TORGUKE-92644 format. One record per residue (C-alpha): x negated, y negated, z; residue in three letters; residue number from 1. Coordinates in steps of 0.5 Angstrom, whole numbers. Layout:
// TORGUKE-92644
<atom><east>X</east><north>Y</north><up>Z</up><r>ala</r><k>NUM</k></atom>
...
//
This chain:
// TORGUKE-92644
<atom><east>-239</east><north>-244</north><up>407</up><r>unk</r><k>1</k></atom>
<atom><east>-238</east><north>-243</north><up>400</up><r>unk</r><k>2</k></atom>
<atom><east>-230</east><north>-241</north><up>399</up><r>unk</r><k>3</k></atom>
<atom><east>-234</east><north>-234</north><up>395</up><r>unk</r><k>4</k></atom>
<atom><east>-238</east><north>-232</north><up>402</up><r>unk</r><k>5</k></atom>
<atom><east>-231</east><north>-230</north><up>406</up><r>unk</r><k>6</k></atom>
<atom><east>-229</east><north>-225</north><up>400</up><r>unk</r><k>7</k></atom>
<atom><east>-237</east><north>-222</north><up>400</up><r>unk</r><k>8</k></atom>
<atom><east>-237</east><north>-222</north><up>408</up><r>unk</r><k>9</k></atom>
<atom><east>-230</east><north>-218</north><up>408</up><r>unk</r><k>10</k></atom>
<atom><east>-232</east><north>-214</north><up>402</up><r>unk</r><k>11</k></atom>
<atom><east>-239</east><north>-212</north><up>407</up><r>unk</r><k>12</k></atom>
<atom><east>-235</east><north>-211</north><up>414</up><r>unk</r><k>13</k></atom>
<atom><east>-230</east><north>-207</north><up>410</up><r>unk</r><k>14</k></atom>
<atom><east>-236</east><north>-202</north><up>407</up><r>unk</r><k>15</k></atom>
<atom><east>-239</east><north>-202</north><up>412</up><r>unk</r><k>16</k></atom>
<atom><east>-233</east><north>-200</north><up>417</up><r>unk</r><k>17</k></atom>
<atom><east>-234</east><north>-193</north><up>414</up><r>unk</r><k>18</k></atom>
<atom><east>-242</east><north>-192</north><up>417</up><r>unk</r><k>19</k></atom>
<atom><east>-237</east><north>-192</north><up>424</up><r>unk</r><k>20</k></atom>
<atom><east>-237</east><north>-185</north><up>427</up><r>unk</r><k>21</k></atom>
<atom><east>-232</east><north>-188</north><up>432</up><r>unk</r><k>22</k></atom>
<atom><east>-225</east><north>-188</north><up>428</up><r>unk</r><k>23</k></atom>
<atom><east>-222</east><north>-194</north><up>433</up><r>unk</r><k>24</k></atom>
<atom><east>-229</east><north>-197</north><up>431</up><r>unk</r><k>25</k></atom>
<atom><east>-228</east><north>-196</north><up>424</up><r>unk</r><k>26</k></atom>
<atom><east>-220</east><north>-199</north><up>425</up><r>unk</r><k>27</k></atom>
<atom><east>-222</east><north>-205</north><up>429</up><r>unk</r><k>28</k></atom>
<atom><east>-227</east><north>-207</north><up>424</up><r>unk</r><k>29</k></atom>
<atom><east>-223</east><north>-206</north><up>418</up><r>unk</r><k>30</k></atom>
<atom><east>-218</east><north>-210</north><up>421</up><r>unk</r><k>31</k></atom>
<atom><east>-223</east><north>-216</north><up>422</up><r>unk</r><k>32</k></atom>
<atom><east>-225</east><north>-215</north><up>415</up><r>unk</r><k>33</k></atom>
<atom><east>-217</east><north>-215</north><up>413</up><r>unk</r><k>34</k></atom>
<atom><east>-216</east><north>-221</north><up>417</up><r>unk</r><k>35</k></atom>
<atom><east>-222</east><north>-225</north><up>413</up><r>unk</r><k>36</k></atom>
<atom><east>-219</east><north>-222</north><up>407</up><r>unk</r><k>37</k></atom>
<atom><east>-213</east><north>-227</north><up>409</up><r>unk</r><k>38</k></atom>
<atom><east>-216</east><north>-233</north><up>410</up><r>unk</r><k>39</k></atom>
<atom><east>-219</east><north>-232</north><up>403</up><r>unk</r><k>40</k></atom>
<atom><east>-213</east><north>-230</north><up>399</up><r>unk</r><k>41</k></atom>
<atom><east>-209</east><north>-236</north><up>403</up><r>unk</r><k>42</k></atom>
<atom><east>-215</east><north>-241</north><up>401</up><r>unk</r><k>43</k></atom>
<atom><east>-214</east><north>-238</north><up>394</up><r>unk</r><k>44</k></atom>
<atom><east>-207</east><north>-238</north><up>394</up><r>unk</r><k>45</k></atom>
<atom><east>-207</east><north>-230</north><up>393</up><r>unk</r><k>46</k></atom>
<atom><east>-201</east><north>-228</north><up>396</up><r>unk</r><k>47</k></atom>
<atom><east>-201</east><north>-221</north><up>394</up><r>unk</r><k>48</k></atom>
<atom><east>-209</east><north>-221</north><up>397</up><r>unk</r><k>49</k></atom>
<atom><east>-205</east><north>-224</north><up>404</up><r>unk</r><k>50</k></atom>
<atom><east>-199</east><north>-219</north><up>404</up><r>unk</r><k>51</k></atom>
<atom><east>-204</east><north>-213</north><up>403</up><r>unk</r><k>52</k></atom>
<atom><east>-209</east><north>-215</north><up>408</up><r>unk</r><k>53</k></atom>
<atom><east>-204</east><north>-216</north><up>413</up><r>unk</r><k>54</k></atom>
<atom><east>-201</east><north>-209</north><up>412</up><r>unk</r><k>55</k></atom>
<atom><east>-208</east><north>-207</north><up>413</up><r>unk</r><k>56</k></atom>
<atom><east>-210</east><north>-210</north><up>419</up><r>unk</r><k>57</k></atom>
<atom><east>-203</east><north>-209</north><up>422</up><r>unk</r><k>58</k></atom>
<atom><east>-204</east><north>-202</north><up>420</up><r>unk</r><k>59</k></atom>
<atom><east>-211</east><north>-201</north><up>424</up><r>unk</r><k>60</k></atom>
<atom><east>-209</east><north>-205</north><up>431</up><r>unk</r><k>61</k></atom>
<atom><east>-203</east><north>-201</north><up>431</up><r>unk</r><k>62</k></atom>
<atom><east>-206</east><north>-194</north><up>430</up><r>unk</r><k>63</k></atom>
<atom><east>-212</east><north>-196</north><up>434</up><r>unk</r><k>64</k></atom>
<atom><east>-207</east><north>-198</north><up>440</up><r>unk</r><k>65</k></atom>
<atom><east>-203</east><north>-191</north><up>439</up><r>unk</r><k>66</k></atom>
<atom><east>-209</east><north>-187</north><up>439</up><r>unk</r><k>67</k></atom>
<atom><east>-212</east><north>-190</north><up>446</up><r>unk</r><k>68</k></atom>
<atom><east>-205</east><north>-189</north><up>449</up><r>unk</r><k>69</k></atom>
<atom><east>-205</east><north>-182</north><up>447</up><r>unk</r><k>70</k></atom>
<atom><east>-212</east><north>-182</north><up>449</up><r>unk</r><k>71</k></atom>
<atom><east>-210</east><north>-184</north><up>457</up><r>unk</r><k>72</k></atom>
<atom><east>-204</east><north>-180</north><up>457</up><r>unk</r><k>73</k></atom>
//
C-alpha cells in the first residue's frame, strides 16, 4: 500500500463520519480516522499531525465513553 493511501483513507473516513446520525458512531469513526492520521503522520515524520490527531482520537473516545455512561445512569 502506498503511504499516501493512508492519508486518503483517513480523509474519507473523517468526511464520511458526518453522515452517521448517531453521535457515538460519528465519534468512533472520527477516532479511527484520527488513528489513521497518527500512523500517516508518524510515517512522514510530521509530529504536528501526530499530536493533533492523538488529541482528536482521545477526545472522541472519551466523549463516547462519557455519553455511554450518562445514558446508562
